[in-house]
C-alpha positions as CSV (number, residue, x, y, z in Angstrom):
1,M,13.3,51.7,31.8
2,E,12.9,54.1,29.1
3,L,9.8,55.3,30.0
4,L,11.0,55.3,34.0
5,A,13.1,58.9,32.8
6,V,10.5,60.6,30.9
7,F,7.7,60.4,34.1
8,M,10.2,60.4,37.1
9,P,9.8,64.2,36.9
10,F,5.9,63.8,36.7
11,I,5.9,61.4,40.4
12,S,7.7,64.0,42.0
13,F,5.7,66.6,41.2
14,L,2.9,64.7,42.1
15,A,4.7,63.8,45.7
16,I,5.9,66.8,46.3
17,G,2.9,69.1,44.9
18,L,0.5,66.8,46.9
19,F,2.6,66.2,49.8
20,G,5.4,69.0,49.8
21,R,3.7,71.1,53.1
22,H,4.3,67.5,55.1
23,L,7.6,67.2,53.6
24,G,8.7,70.4,54.9
25,F,12.4,71.4,53.4
26,I,14.3,68.1,53.8
27,G,11.8,65.8,52.9
28,S,11.0,67.6,49.4
29,S,14.3,68.2,48.7
30,S,15.4,64.3,49.3
31,V,12.1,63.7,46.7
32,S,13.0,65.8,44.2
33,V,16.6,65.2,44.0
34,F,15.9,61.2,44.1
35,C,13.6,61.1,41.5
36,M,15.6,63.2,39.5
37,T,18.7,61.2,40.1
38,L,16.4,57.8,38.7
39,T,15.7,59.9,35.7
40,V,19.5,60.3,35.1
41,I,20.0,56.9,35.5
42,S,17.6,55.5,33.3
43,S,18.3,58.3,30.4
44,L,21.8,56.8,30.7
45,Y,20.6,53.3,30.0
46,A,18.1,54.4,27.5
47,F,21.2,56.4,25.6
48,F,23.5,53.1,25.9
49,E,21.1,50.9,24.7
50,V,20.0,53.0,21.7
51,V,23.0,54.3,20.6
52,L,25.7,51.7,21.6
53,H,23.4,48.4,20.9
54,H,21.7,50.5,18.2
55,N,18.0,49.1,20.0
56,T,15.6,52.4,18.5
57,T,12.4,51.7,20.6
58,I,9.2,52.8,19.9
59,I,6.6,52.5,23.2
60,T,3.1,53.0,22.5
61,L,0.9,53.2,25.9
62,G,-2.8,53.4,23.6
63,N,-4.6,55.6,21.6
64,W,-5.7,59.3,22.4
65,F,-8.1,59.9,20.0
66,E,-9.2,59.5,16.3
67,V,-10.8,62.3,14.2
68,A,-11.2,61.1,10.5
69,L,-8.2,60.0,9.0
70,L,-6.1,61.6,12.2
71,K,-5.1,58.9,14.6
72,V,-3.3,60.4,17.8
73,D,-1.6,57.6,20.2
74,W,0.4,58.4,23.2
75,S,3.8,57.2,21.7
76,F,7.2,57.4,22.4
77,I,9.9,57.5,20.4
78,F,13.6,56.7,21.9
79,D,16.1,56.9,19.0
80,P,20.0,58.2,18.7
81,L,18.7,61.9,19.1
82,S,15.6,61.6,21.5
83,V,18.2,60.0,23.9
84,V,20.5,62.4,23.6
85,M,18.3,64.9,24.4
86,L,16.8,62.9,26.8
87,F,20.0,62.9,28.5
88,T,21.3,66.3,28.3
89,V,17.7,67.6,29.6
90,S,17.7,65.3,32.6
91,F,21.4,65.8,33.6
92,I,20.9,69.6,33.5
93,S,18.1,69.4,35.3
94,L,19.4,67.5,37.7
95,F,21.7,70.1,38.4
96,V,19.2,72.7,38.5
97,H,17.4,71.2,41.3
98,I,20.5,70.8,43.6
99,Y,21.3,74.7,42.6
100,S,17.5,75.6,43.3
101,L,18.3,73.6,47.0
102,S,21.0,76.1,48.0
103,Y,19.4,79.1,46.5
104,L,16.1,79.3,48.0
105,E,17.1,77.5,51.1
106,G,15.5,79.0,54.1
107,D,12.2,80.1,51.6
108,P,8.9,78.6,53.0
109,H,7.3,78.1,48.9
110,L,10.6,76.0,48.2
111,P,8.4,72.8,47.8
112,R,6.1,74.6,45.5
113,F,9.0,76.0,43.4
114,L,10.3,72.1,43.1
115,S,7.2,70.9,41.9
116,Y,7.2,73.4,39.4
117,L,10.6,72.5,38.0
118,S,9.8,68.9,37.8
119,L,7.1,69.6,36.1
120,F,8.8,71.7,33.7
121,T,11.4,68.7,33.3
122,F,8.8,66.4,32.5
123,F,7.2,67.8,29.8
124,M,10.7,69.0,28.4
125,L,11.2,65.3,28.3
126,F,7.9,64.4,27.1
127,L,8.2,66.8,24.2
128,V,11.9,65.3,23.1
129,T,10.5,61.5,22.9
130,S,7.2,62.1,21.9
131,N,6.7,60.0,18.6
132,N,3.9,62.6,17.0
133,L,3.7,66.3,16.3
134,V,0.5,66.5,18.4
135,L,2.3,65.3,21.4
136,F,5.1,67.4,21.0
137,F,2.3,70.2,20.8
138,F,1.0,69.0,24.1
139,G,4.8,69.1,25.7
140,W,5.2,72.6,24.2
141,E,2.0,73.9,26.0
142,G,3.4,72.0,29.2
143,I,6.6,73.8,28.9
144,G,5.0,77.5,28.5
145,L,2.6,76.9,31.4
146,T,5.2,75.9,33.6
147,S,7.8,78.8,32.3
148,Y,4.8,80.8,33.2
149,L,4.6,79.7,36.5
150,L,8.2,79.1,37.5
151,I,9.2,83.2,36.1
152,N,6.2,84.2,38.5
153,F,6.9,82.2,41.9
154,W,7.8,85.2,43.5
155,H,4.2,86.6,42.4
156,T,4.3,89.6,44.9
157,R,7.2,91.1,42.8
158,I,6.0,93.6,40.1
159,N,8.9,92.5,37.9
160,A,7.9,89.1,38.1
161,N,4.5,89.5,37.1
162,K,5.2,91.4,33.9
163,A,8.0,89.3,33.1
164,A,5.4,86.1,33.5
165,I,3.1,88.1,31.2
166,K,5.7,88.5,29.0
167,A,6.6,85.1,28.8
168,I,3.0,83.8,27.9
169,L,2.7,86.6,24.8
170,V,5.7,85.0,23.3
171,N,4.7,81.8,23.4
172,R,1.5,82.3,22.4
173,I,3.2,83.6,19.3
174,G,4.7,80.7,19.1
175,D,1.6,78.9,19.5
176,F,-0.2,80.2,16.3
177,G,2.7,79.3,13.8
178,F,2.9,75.5,15.6
179,L,-0.7,75.7,15.1
180,L,-0.8,76.6,11.9
181,G,2.0,74.1,10.4
182,L,0.5,71.1,12.1
183,T,-3.1,72.8,10.5
184,L,-0.9,72.6,7.3
185,T,0.3,69.2,7.8
186,Y,-2.7,67.7,8.0
187,L,-4.1,69.4,4.9
188,F,-1.4,68.6,2.9
189,L,-1.1,64.3,4.0
190,A,-4.9,64.0,3.7
191,Q,-5.0,65.3,0.3
192,Q,-2.2,62.8,-0.4
193,I,-4.4,59.9,0.8
194,L,-7.3,61.1,-1.1
195,V,-5.3,61.3,-4.5
196,L,-3.6,58.0,-3.9
197,Y,-7.0,56.6,-2.9
198,L,-8.7,57.8,-6.4
199,L,-6.0,56.6,-8.1
């Protein structure tokens, strides 16, 4: 049930991205709101399970890659902090989706916008529930990409293009700091393991 909260926006992205032209305004809107409503309900369930019943859950879907001492799994954690963020992000995102339907009413490219917005929500939820720094970075990069797509939605407008490029450049600065932190963390931990091994 917890993973449903994370992956429902991705299902919405795939459905609208692939079939949005055939679904039209009403179909895309219905899929989007339905998936986001399920996300909110699932995140509320996860919140009650973790916070009220003290059932912190770690779900591992499998191994992603393994290099020397570094082993990275597709692993998600649902602890008090992550489920609070899970519910907050999904709840706000549901209302952003609903507001977008009114704001972009009549826009022929609404399905594309809803697919981008669903993907943005997925990466946000992916980030707050990731159980390791590499997956966290993956979510961070996804948010950067979808931010660019959303900001540049009306790509024929010069101001939208400039704002999107500015967002990408600022994100690259954050990426550099993040990668530097990941590298230093890995080197420090590798050094500590080596010292323990030699002792």
